[in-house]
C-alpha positions as CSV (number, residue, x, y, z in Angstrom):
1,M,-8.3,-12.3,12.2
2,V,-7.5,-8.6,12.4
3,F,-4.3,-7.4,13.9
4,G,-3.6,-3.7,14.9
5,F,-1.1,-1.7,16.8
6,D,-2.2,0.9,19.4
7,D,-0.6,2.6,22.4
8,G,2.6,0.6,21.9
9,Q,0.8,-2.7,22.0
10,L,0.0,-5.4,19.3
11,K,-3.7,-6.1,19.5
12,I,-6.3,-8.5,17.9
13,L,-10.0,-7.9,17.2
14,L,-12.4,-10.5,18.6
15,V,-16.2,-11.0,18.6
16,K,-18.6,-13.1,20.6
17,R,-20.0,-16.1,18.7
18,G,-23.6,-15.7,17.8
19,L,-24.7,-19.4,17.5
20,E,-24.3,-22.7,19.1
21,P,-22.1,-24.4,20.1
22,E,-20.0,-22.1,22.2
23,I,-22.5,-19.2,21.8
24,N,-21.4,-15.9,23.4
25,K,-17.8,-17.0,23.7
26,W,-14.9,-15.1,22.2
27,C,-13.8,-16.1,18.8
28,L,-12.2,-14.9,15.6
29,M,-14.5,-13.3,12.9
30,G,-15.7,-15.8,10.3
31,G,-18.3,-16.6,7.8
32,F,-19.1,-19.0,4.9
33,V,-17.9,-19.2,1.3
34,G,-20.7,-18.6,-1.1
35,A,-21.4,-21.0,-4.0
36,E,-20.0,-18.5,-6.5
37,E,-17.1,-17.2,-4.4
38,T,-13.4,-18.0,-4.2
39,P,-11.9,-18.2,-0.6
40,D,-10.4,-14.7,-1.2
41,D,-13.8,-13.3,-2.3
42,A,-15.4,-14.7,0.8
43,A,-12.7,-13.4,3.1
44,N,-13.1,-9.9,1.8
45,H,-16.9,-10.0,1.9
46,V,-16.9,-11.4,5.5
47,L,-14.4,-8.8,6.6
48,K,-16.6,-6.0,5.1
49,K,-19.8,-7.4,6.5
50,L,-18.6,-7.9,10.0
51,T,-16.3,-4.8,10.3
52,G,-17.1,-2.5,7.4
53,L,-13.4,-2.7,6.4
54,E,-12.3,-3.0,2.8
55,G,-9.1,-2.2,1.0
56,V,-6.9,-3.3,3.9
57,Y,-4.0,-5.7,3.9
58,L,-5.4,-9.3,3.9
59,E,-3.4,-12.5,3.4
60,Q,-4.4,-16.2,3.4
61,L,-2.8,-18.2,6.2
62,R,-3.7,-21.9,5.8
63,V,-6.5,-24.4,5.8
64,Y,-7.7,-25.9,9.1
65,G,-9.4,-29.3,8.7
66,E,-8.9,-31.5,11.7
67,P,-11.9,-33.9,11.6
68,K,-13.2,-33.1,15.1
69,R,-12.3,-29.4,15.3
70,D,-16.1,-28.6,15.2
71,P,-18.1,-30.8,17.5
72,I,-21.3,-30.5,15.4
73,E,-20.2,-31.3,11.9
74,R,-17.2,-31.7,9.6
75,T,-15.9,-28.2,8.9
76,L,-13.0,-26.8,7.0
77,S,-11.8,-23.2,7.7
78,V,-9.5,-21.1,5.5
79,G,-7.6,-18.7,7.8
80,Y,-6.8,-15.2,6.8
81,F,-5.1,-12.3,8.7
82,A,-5.6,-8.6,8.1
83,L,-3.4,-5.7,9.3
84,I,-4.9,-2.2,10.0
85,D,-4.1,1.1,11.6
86,I,-6.4,0.9,14.7
87,Q,-6.6,4.7,15.0
88,K,-8.1,4.9,11.5
89,Y,-10.9,2.5,12.3
90,K,-11.2,2.2,16.1
91,T,-14.6,4.0,16.6
92,Q,-16.1,2.5,13.5
93,L,-15.3,-1.1,14.6
94,I,-16.3,-0.9,18.2
95,D,-19.4,1.3,17.9
96,N,-20.9,-0.3,14.8
97,Y,-19.9,-4.0,15.0
98,Q,-19.6,-4.8,18.7
99,A,-16.1,-6.1,18.2
100,E,-13.5,-5.6,20.9
101,W,-9.7,-5.2,20.8
102,F,-7.6,-7.3,23.1
103,L,-3.9,-7.2,23.8
104,I,-2.2,-10.3,22.3
105,S,-0.6,-10.9,25.7
106,D,-4.0,-10.8,27.4
107,M,-6.2,-12.6,24.9
108,P,-9.0,-14.8,26.3
109,K,-9.3,-18.5,25.5
110,L,-11.1,-18.8,22.2
111,I,-13.4,-21.4,20.8
112,F,-12.4,-24.5,18.9
113,D,-8.9,-24.2,17.4
114,H,-9.0,-20.4,17.1
115,N,-6.1,-19.9,19.6
116,K,-3.9,-22.1,17.3
117,M,-5.0,-20.0,14.3
118,V,-3.8,-16.9,16.2
119,S,-0.5,-18.6,17.0
120,D,0.1,-19.6,13.4
121,A,-0.8,-16.1,12.2
122,R,1.7,-14.5,14.5
123,K,4.5,-16.9,13.3
124,A,3.5,-16.1,9.7
125,L,3.5,-12.3,10.5
126,R,6.9,-12.4,12.0
127,Y,8.4,-14.3,9.0
128,K,6.6,-12.1,6.3
129,A,7.5,-8.9,8.1
130,S,11.2,-9.8,7.8
131,L,10.8,-9.9,4.0
132,H,8.2,-7.3,3.2
133,P,7.0,-3.9,4.7
134,I,3.7,-5.3,5.9
135,L,4.1,-4.0,9.5
136,F,3.8,-0.4,8.1
137,E,0.1,-1.3,7.4
138,M,-0.4,-1.0,11.2
139,L,1.3,2.4,11.5
140,P,-0.1,5.8,10.5
141,K,1.4,7.3,7.4
142,K,3.8,9.3,9.5
143,F,5.5,7.6,12.5
144,T,8.5,7.9,14.8
145,I,11.5,5.6,15.0
146,P,10.5,4.7,18.6
147,Q,7.0,3.7,17.4
148,L,8.5,1.6,14.7
149,Q,10.9,-0.1,17.1
150,T,8.1,-0.9,19.6
151,L,6.0,-2.5,16.8
152,F,9.0,-4.6,15.7
153,E,9.6,-5.7,19.3
154,Q,5.9,-6.5,19.8
155,V,5.6,-8.6,16.7
156,N,8.8,-10.5,17.2
157,D,8.4,-10.8,21.0
158,T,11.9,-9.5,21.6
159,K,13.9,-6.4,22.7
160,V,16.4,-4.7,20.5
161,D,19.0,-2.0,21.3
162,T,17.5,1.4,20.7
163,G,20.6,3.0,19.3
164,N,21.4,0.1,17.0
165,F,17.9,-0.1,15.7
166,S,17.8,3.6,15.0
167,R,21.1,3.5,13.2
168,K,20.2,0.5,11.1
169,I,16.8,1.6,10.1
170,T,17.9,5.1,9.1
171,S,21.0,3.7,7.2
172,T,18.7,1.7,4.9
173,G,17.6,4.9,3.2
174,L,14.1,3.6,3.0
175,L,12.6,6.1,5.3
176,I,11.8,9.7,4.5
177,K,12.5,12.1,7.4
178,L,9.8,14.8,7.9
179,E,10.3,18.2,9.5
180,E,7.5,17.7,12.1
181,K,8.2,16.2,15.5
182,D,6.1,14.2,18.0
183,K,6.4,15.9,21.3
184,S,3.8,13.9,23.2
185,S,6.5,12.0,25.2
186,S,9.2,14.6,25.7
187,K,10.0,18.3,25.1
188,K,12.8,17.3,22.7
189,G,10.4,15.2,20.7
190,A,11.1,12.6,18.0
191,Y,11.0,13.3,14.3
192,Y,8.3,11.8,12.2
193,F,9.2,9.6,9.2
194,K,7.3,7.9,6.4
195,L,8.1,4.9,4.3
196,D,9.5,5.4,0.8
197,K,7.6,2.5,-0.8
198,K,9.3,2.8,-4.2
199,K,12.8,2.3,-2.7
200,Y,11.5,-0.5,-0.5
201,A,10.3,-2.5,-3.5
202,A,13.8,-2.4,-4.9
203,N,15.7,-3.0,-1.6
204,S,13.5,-5.0,0.7
205,H,16.5,-7.2,1.7
206,T,18.0,-4.3,3.7
207,F,15.4,-4.8,6.4
208,L,16.5,-8.4,7.1
209,S,19.3,-7.4,9.4
210,L,16.9,-5.7,11.7
211,I,14.9,-8.8,12.4
212,P,15.9,-11.9,14.5
213,S,16.4,-15.1,12.5
214,L,12.9,-16.4,12.2
215,K,11.2,-19.4,10.5
216,P,7.6,-19.7,9.3
């Protein structure tokens, strides 16, 4: 499954199933593992084949193997989730691959156990994001503090105090302030920042105080 962040909203990329059963119903992207492939190899080739994407953040979630999850035959699925900057790929994905972005809050009912996969992925994303800078994969290279706060709130399904968030995030020393401002929302504007990845690698624990206590 592919997650992205756009216009202040967490979104997921869906396609319509091309075979029976449940043909033409919304589902997650998927494919088969080749005889000479590892699950990771297959996940990368399926992602590239169906979306054209490669070199993006991709992580294995878990194995889904309930005996009757597929009404036709016994099927095991290895779930993965990818994180991308929608603006970088939006036209490519929609125009070339007939995929469609949906708000997580307004996602249609999916086939089989795909809704559970999405729920599991969201929980894993919340937990992993409290330990590692993976949410920045969904932001452009330069972003504002309000954009970062909105993304954190969307992923964690919570609201945080704007002043406290800004103070905490800037006090970590992990963001580099740029001279340029985003004035699309106000005349005063908001400064752009970028992530200092080298400092983050050595001090990832400093982000933990920003995130509510979460469990995988």
